[in-house]
C-alpha positions, 0 to 999 in steps of 0.5 A, spaced: 493 472 478 490 470 471 485 474 467 479 469 469 480 471 477 480 479 475 474 482 478 469 485 473 466 491 475 460 495 473 458 502 474 454 501 481 461 498 483 465 504 481 459 509 484 459 505 491 467 505 491 467 512 490 462 514 495 466 510 500 472 513 498 469 520 499 466 518 506 469 512 509 465 513 515 458 512 511 454 506 513 451 501 508 444 504 509 446 511 507 450 508 501 443 504 499 439 511 499 445 515 496 445 510 490 438 508 490 439 501 491 436 496 496 441 495 502 441 488 501 444 490 494 450 494 497 451 489 502 452 484 497 456 488 492 461 490 498 461 482 500 463 481 493 468 486 492 472 485 499 472 477 497 475 478 490 480 483 493 478 489 490 476 493 497 482 491 501 480 494 507 476 499 511 481 502 516 484 509 516 489 511 512 495 514 516 499 520 515 506 518 517 508 526 517 503 527 522 505 522 526 512 525 526 515 521 521 517 527 516 522 524 512 520 519 506 526 515 503 526 509 498 532 504 499 534 499 494 537 492 497 541 487 494 541 481 498 545 475 498 542 469 494 544 464 499 539 467 504 533 468 499 528 473 500 524 470 505 529 471 511 530 478 509 523 480 508 522 477 516 527 482 518 524 488 514 517 486 517 520 487 524 522 494 523 516 499 524 519 504 519 519 500 513 512 501 510 513 496 504 517 492 500 517 489 493 521 484 489 524 488 483 528 487 477 534 490 475 540 491 479 537 491 486 533 485 489 528 489 493 525 496 493 523 499 500 519 505 502 521 507 509 520 513 513 524 517 519 523 522 524 529 526 521 535 525 517 539 523 523 534 518 524 534 515 517 541 513 518 539 509 524 533 506 520 538 504 515 543 501 519 538 497 522 536 495 515 543 493 513 545 490 520 542 483 517 547 479 514 543 477 508 543 484 505 549 486 501 548 493 499 543 498 500 542 505 496 538 510 499 534 516 495 530 521 500 524 524 497 524 531 497 516 532 496 510 528 494 508 530 487 502 525 487 500 521 493 498 513 493 492 513 489 488 507 486 481 511 484 483 513 477 484 506 476 476 504 477 474 508 471 479 505 466 477 498 469 470 498 467 471 501 460 
């Protein structure tokens, strides 16, 4: 994405996003009342923010631990260059416990965040990951505790500065 495509946010955009983050079930009409702007303004801003990718979704945020997946792990994968990233990515996407995967720089090729029900189950997930012939090595780190949860709201204020 070049700098011409980066969404410019103003104070109303920030207030709208913060309101939606605080109360995800709030309606457009109630947003307009609380922000003291017309309903059409709120709808237009939402459409713009969604269209530009600033708001990426409205779905519920799920807690893997509450679903029984209490072990979080980060796995660095080295892949065979002749296979490339795409086939490996398709393999990983078929494993429900792989929450995300990123191409990285450094000694590894992909960094994955995975979850499991226990350490024994983590071994099963890792075995499933490395079963693909395009993956040559895996290095796993188990997260002991989450210190800062995934967050993006602090970026809002810095984006309008």
